[in-house]
FIKOLZA-1660 file (N, C-alpha, C; in steps of 0.1 Angstrom, whole numbers, plus 5000, padded with zeros to 4 digits):
% residues 115
   i   px   py   pz ch aa at
   1 5008 4988 5000  A  X  N
   1 5000 5000 5000  A  X CA
   1 5009 5013 5000  A  X  C
   2 5021 5011 5005  A  X  N
   2 5030 5023 5005  A  X CA
   2 5032 5029 4991  A  X  C
   3 5033 5020 4981  A  X  N
   3 5035 5025 4968  A  X CA
   3 5023 5033 4963  A  X  C
   4 5011 5028 4966  A  X  N
   4 4999 5035 4962  A  X CA
   4 4998 5049 4969  A  X  C
   5 5002 5049 4982  A  X  N
   5 5001 5062 4990  A  X CA
   5 5011 5072 4983  A  X  C
   6 5023 5067 4980  A  X  N
   6 5033 5076 4974  A  X CA
   6 5027 5081 4961  A  X  C
   7 5021 5073 4953  A  X  N
   7 5015 5077 4940  A  X CA
   7 5004 5087 4942  A  X  C
   8 4995 5084 4952  A  X  N
   8 4984 5093 4955  A  X CA
   8 4989 5107 4959  A  X  C
   9 4999 5107 4967  A  X  N
   9 5005 5119 4972  A  X CA
   9 5010 5128 4961  A  X  C
  10 5016 5121 4951  A  X  N
  10 5021 5128 4939  A  X CA
  10 5010 5134 4931  A  X  C
  11 4998 5127 4932  A  X  N
  11 4986 5131 4924  A  X CA
  11 4979 5143 4930  A  X  C
  12 4981 5146 4943  A  X  N
  12 4974 5157 4949  A  X CA
  12 4981 5170 4945  A  X  C
  13 4973 5179 4939  A  X  N
  13 4978 5191 4933  A  X CA
  13 4983 5201 4944  A  X  C
  14 4995 5206 4942  A  X  N
  14 5000 5216 4951  A  X CA
  14 4994 5230 4949  A  X  C
  15 4996 5239 4958  A  X  N
  15 4991 5253 4957  A  X CA
  15 4976 5253 4957  A  X  C
  16 4970 5244 4964  A  X  N
  16 4955 5244 4966  A  X CA
  16 4952 5247 4981  A  X  C
  17 4941 5253 4983  A  X  N
  17 4937 5256 4997  A  X CA
  17 4935 5244 5005  A  X  C
  18 4939 5245 5018  A  X  N
  18 4938 5234 5027  A  X CA
  18 4923 5233 5032  A  X  C
  19 4920 5221 5037  A  X  N
  19 4907 5219 5043  A  X CA
  19 4906 5224 5057  A  X  C
  20 4897 5219 5065  A  X  N
  20 4895 5224 5078  A  X CA
  20 4907 5221 5088  A  X  C
  21 4915 5211 5084  A  X  N
  21 4927 5208 5092  A  X CA
  21 4938 5219 5090  A  X  C
  22 4937 5227 5080  A  X  N
  22 4947 5238 5077  A  X CA
  22 4961 5232 5074  A  X  C
  23 4962 5220 5069  A  X  N
  23 4975 5214 5067  A  X CA
  23 4977 5214 5052  A  X  C
  24 4986 5222 5047  A  X  N
  24 4989 5223 5032  A  X CA
  24 4995 5210 5028  A  X  C
  25 4992 5206 5015  A  X  N
  25 4998 5194 5010  A  X CA
  25 5013 5195 5008  A  X  C
  26 5018 5208 5007  A  X  N
  26 5032 5210 5005  A  X CA
  26 5040 5205 5018  A  X  C
  27 5034 5207 5030  A  X  N
  27 5040 5202 5042  A  X CA
  27 5041 5187 5042  A  X  C
  28 5030 5181 5038  A  X  N
  28 5029 5166 5038  A  X CA
  28 5040 5161 5028  A  X  C
  29 5041 5167 5016  A  X  N
  29 5051 5162 5007  A  X CA
  29 5065 5165 5011  A  X  C
  30 5067 5176 5018  A  X  N
  30 5080 5179 5023  A  X CA
  30 5085 5169 5034  A  X  C
  31 5076 5163 5041  A  X  N
  31 5079 5154 5052  A  X CA
  31 5084 5140 5046  A  X  C
  32 5083 5139 5033  A  X  N
  32 5089 5127 5026  A  X CA
  32 5084 5114 5030  A  X  C
  33 5093 5105 5032  A  X  N
  33 5090 5091 5036  A  X CA
  33 5083 5090 5049  A  X  C
  34 5086 5099 5059  A  X  N
  34 5079 5098 5072  A  X CA
  34 5064 5100 5070  A  X  C
  35 5061 5110 5061  A  X  N
  35 5046 5112 5059  A  X CA
  35 5040 5100 5051  A  X  C
  36 5047 5095 5042  A  X  N
  36 5042 5083 5035  A  X CA
  36 5040 5071 5044  A  X  C
  37 5049 5069 5053  A  X  N
  37 5048 5058 5062  A  X CA
  37 5036 5060 5072  A  X  C
  38 5035 5073 5077  A  X  N
  38 5023 5076 5086  A  X CA
  38 5010 5075 5078  A  X  C
  39 5009 5080 5066  A  X  N
  39 4997 5080 5059  A  X CA
  39 4993 5065 5055  A  X  C
  40 5003 5057 5052  A  X  N
  40 5001 5043 5049  A  X CA
  40 4995 5036 5061  A  X  C
  41 5001 5039 5073  A  X  N
  41 4996 5033 5085  A  X CA
  41 4981 5037 5088  A  X  C
  42 4978 5050 5086  A  X  N
  42 4965 5055 5089  A  X CA
  42 4955 5049 5079  A  X  C
  43 4959 5048 5066  A  X  N
  43 4950 5043 5056  A  X CA
  43 4947 5028 5059  A  X  C
  44 4957 5021 5063  A  X  N
  44 4955 5006 5067  A  X CA
  44 4946 5005 5079  A  X  C
  45 4947 5014 5089  A  X  N
  45 4938 5013 5100  A  X CA
  45 4924 5016 5096  A  X  C
  46 4922 5026 5087  A  X  N
  46 4909 5030 5082  A  X CA
  46 4903 5018 5074  A  X  C
  47 4911 5012 5066  A  X  N
  47 4907 5000 5058  A  X CA
  47 4902 4989 5067  A  X  C
  48 4910 4986 5077  A  X  N
  48 4906 4975 5086  A  X CA
  48 4894 4978 5095  A  X  C
  49 4893 4991 5099  A  X  N
  49 4882 4994 5109  A  X CA
  49 4869 4998 5101  A  X  C
  50 4870 5002 5088  A  X  N
  50 4859 5007 5081  A  X CA
  50 4854 5020 5086  A  X  C
  51 4862 5027 5093  A  X  N
  51 4858 5040 5099  A  X CA
  51 4867 5052 5094  A  X  C
  52 4860 5061 5087  A  X  N
  52 4867 5072 5081  A  X CA
  52 4868 5082 5093  A  X  C
  53 4880 5088 5096  A  X  N
  53 4881 5098 5107  A  X CA
  53 4871 5109 5105  A  X  C
  54 4866 5113 5117  A  X  N
  54 4856 5124 5117  A  X CA
  54 4862 5137 5111  A  X  C
  55 4874 5140 5114  A  X  N
  55 4880 5152 5109  A  X CA
  55 4882 5151 5094  A  X  C
  56 4883 5140 5088  A  X  N
  56 4884 5138 5073  A  X CA
  56 4871 5139 5066  A  X  C
  57 4860 5138 5074  A  X  N
  57 4847 5139 5068  A  X CA
  57 4841 5154 5068  A  X  C
  58 4849 5163 5074  A  X  N
  58 4844 5176 5075  A  X CA
  58 4850 5185 5064  A  X  C
  59 4842 5192 5057  A  X  N
  59 4846 5201 5046  A  X CA
  59 4842 5215 5050  A  X  C
  60 4850 5224 5044  A  X  N
  60 4847 5238 5045  A  X CA
  60 4841 5243 5032  A  X  C
  61 4829 5248 5032  A  X  N
  61 4822 5252 5020  A  X CA
  61 4823 5267 5018  A  X  C
  62 4828 5271 5007  A  X  N
  62 4829 5286 5004  A  X CA
  62 4822 5290 4992  A  X  C
  63 4814 5300 4992  A  X  N
  63 4807 5305 4980  A  X CA
  63 4817 5314 4973  A  X  C
  64 4819 5312 4960  A  X  N
  64 4828 5321 4952  A  X CA
  64 4819 5328 4942  A  X  C
  65 4820 5341 4940  A  X  N
  65 4812 5348 4930  A  X CA
  65 4817 5344 4916  A  X  C
  66 4807 5342 4907  A  X  N
  66 4810 5340 4893  A  X CA
  66 4814 5353 4887  A  X  C
  67 4822 5353 4876  A  X  N
  67 4825 5365 4869  A  X CA
  67 4813 5370 4861  A  X  C
  68 4812 5383 4861  A  X  N
  68 4802 5390 4852  A  X CA
  68 4788 5387 4856  A  X  C
  69 4785 5381 4867  A  X  N
  69 4771 5380 4871  A  X CA
  69 4770 5379 4887  A  X  C
  70 4758 5379 4892  A  X  N
  70 4756 5380 4906  A  X CA
  70 4755 5366 4913  A  X  C
  71 4757 5355 4905  A  X  N
  71 4756 5342 4910  A  X CA
  71 4769 5337 4917  A  X  C
  72 4768 5327 4925  A  X  N
  72 4779 5321 4932  A  X CA
  72 4780 5306 4928  A  X  C
  73 4792 5301 4929  A  X  N
  73 4795 5287 4929  A  X CA
  73 4801 5283 4942  A  X  C
  74 4799 5271 4946  A  X  N
  74 4804 5267 4959  A  X CA
  74 4815 5257 4957  A  X  C
  75 4826 5259 4965  A  X  N
  75 4837 5249 4965  A  X CA
  75 4838 5243 4979  A  X  C
  76 4842 5231 4979  A  X  N
  76 4844 5224 4992  A  X CA
  76 4859 5222 4994  A  X  C
  77 4864 5227 5006  A  X  N
  77 4878 5224 5009  A  X CA
  77 4878 5212 5018  A  X  C
  78 4885 5202 5014  A  X  N
  78 4886 5189 5021  A  X CA
  78 4901 5187 5026  A  X  C
  79 4903 5180 5037  A  X  N
  79 4916 5178 5042  A  X CA
  79 4924 5170 5031  A  X  C
  80 4937 5173 5029  A  X  N
  80 4945 5167 5019  A  X CA
  80 4947 5152 5022  A  X  C
  81 4947 5148 5035  A  X  N
  81 4949 5134 5038  A  X CA
  81 4937 5126 5034  A  X  C
  82 4925 5132 5035  A  X  N
  82 4913 5125 5030  A  X CA
  82 4913 5124 5015  A  X  C
  83 4918 5134 5008  A  X  N
  83 4919 5133 4993  A  X CA
  83 4928 5122 4989  A  X  C
  84 4939 5120 4997  A  X  N
  84 4948 5109 4994  A  X CA
  84 4941 5095 4995  A  X  C
  85 4934 5093 5006  A  X  N
  85 4927 5081 5007  A  X CA
  85 4916 5079 4997  A  X  C
  86 4909 5090 4993  A  X  N
  86 4899 5089 4982  A  X CA
  86 4906 5085 4969  A  X  C
  87 4918 5091 4967  A  X  N
  87 4926 5088 4955  A  X CA
  87 4929 5073 4954  A  X  C
  88 4932 5067 4966  A  X  N
  88 4935 5053 4967  A  X CA
  88 4922 5044 4965  A  X  C
  89 4911 5048 4970  A  X  N
  89 4899 5040 4969  A  X CA
  89 4892 5041 4955  A  X  C
  90 4894 5051 4948  A  X  N
  90 4887 5053 4935  A  X CA
  90 4889 5042 4926  A  X  C
  91 4901 5037 4923  A  X  N
  91 4903 5026 4913  A  X CA
  91 4897 5013 4919  A  X  C
  92 4898 5011 4932  A  X  N
  92 4892 4999 4938  A  X CA
  92 4877 4998 4936  A  X  C
  93 4871 5010 4939  A  X  N
  93 4857 5011 4937  A  X CA
  93 4853 5009 4923  A  X  C
  94 4860 5015 4914  A  X  N
  94 4857 5014 4899  A  X CA
  94 4857 4999 4895  A  X  C
  95 4868 4992 4899  A  X  N
  95 4869 4977 4896  A  X CA
  95 4857 4970 4902  A  X  C
  96 4854 4972 4914  A  X  N
  96 4842 4966 4921  A  X CA
  96 4829 4969 4914  A  X  C
  97 4827 4981 4911  A  X  N
  97 4814 4985 4904  A  X CA
  97 4814 4979 4890  A  X  C
  98 4825 4979 4883  A  X  N
  98 4825 4972 4870  A  X CA
  98 4821 4958 4870  A  X  C
  99 4827 4951 4881  A  X  N
  99 4823 4937 4882  A  X CA
  99 4809 4935 4886  A  X  C
 100 4803 4943 4894  A  X  N
 100 4790 4942 4899  A  X CA
 100 4780 4946 4888  A  X  C
 101 4783 4956 4880  A  X  N
 101 4774 4961 4870  A  X CA
 101 4776 4956 4856  A  X  C
 102 4788 4951 4853  A  X  N
 102 4792 4947 4840  A  X CA
 102 4795 4959 4830  A  X  C
 103 4795 4971 4836  A  X  N
 103 4797 4983 4828  A  X CA
 103 4812 4987 4828  A  X  C
 104 4817 4993 4818  A  X  N
 104 4830 4998 4818  A  X CA
 104 4829 5013 4821  A  X  C
 105 4831 5017 4833  A  X  N
 105 4828 5030 4838  A  X CA
 105 4837 5041 4832  A  X  C
 106 4849 5037 4829  A  X  N
 106 4858 5047 4823  A  X CA
 106 4853 5052 4809  A  X  C
 107 4848 5043 4802  A  X  N
 107 4842 5046 4788  A  X CA
 107 4829 5054 4790  A  X  C
 108 4821 5050 4799  A  X  N
 108 4808 5057 4801  A  X CA
 108 4809 5070 4808  A  X  C
 109 4818 5070 4818  A  X  N
 109 4819 5082 4827  A  X CA
 109 4834 5086 4828  A  X  C
 110 4840 5094 4818  A  X  N
 110 4854 5097 4818  A  X CA
 110 4859 5103 4831  A  X  C
 111 4851 5109 4839  A  X  N
 111 4856 5115 4852  A  X CA
 111 4859 5104 4862  A  X  C
 112 4854 5092 4859  A  X  N
 112 4856 5081 4869  A  X CA
 112 4869 5073 4865  A  X  C
 113 4880 5080 4861  A  X  N
 113 4891 5073 4856  A  X CA
 113 4900 5068 4867  A  X  C
 114 4899 5072 4880  A  X  N
 114 4908 5067 4890  A  X CA
 114 4922 5071 4888  A  X  C
 115 4931 5061 4890  A  X  N
 115 4945 5065 4888  A  X CA
 115 4951 5059 4876  A  X  C
% end
């Protein structure tokens, strides 16, 4: 799983706003192998317990004004550690859903590409 965590961490975009935990992804990346080892351990505990940490389920919702009109769009700021676990789970869920439904999700839903 360490390899997948490393790959997921590379996939999280830098220079993005932090979630409610206020932990920038740049700090996680700067911690190197220590962060990868810690995240791997946390992800394994979550996988075994089937419990997503409460802090990782909290998002900060911000309304952003659209250009040239009075409407807003809402963005959700999620903790980067939660994004990493989501990045890990997406391909597994895709494979499971394809087996259960017989559909090829990547062809039908390009946004469901996983890793």
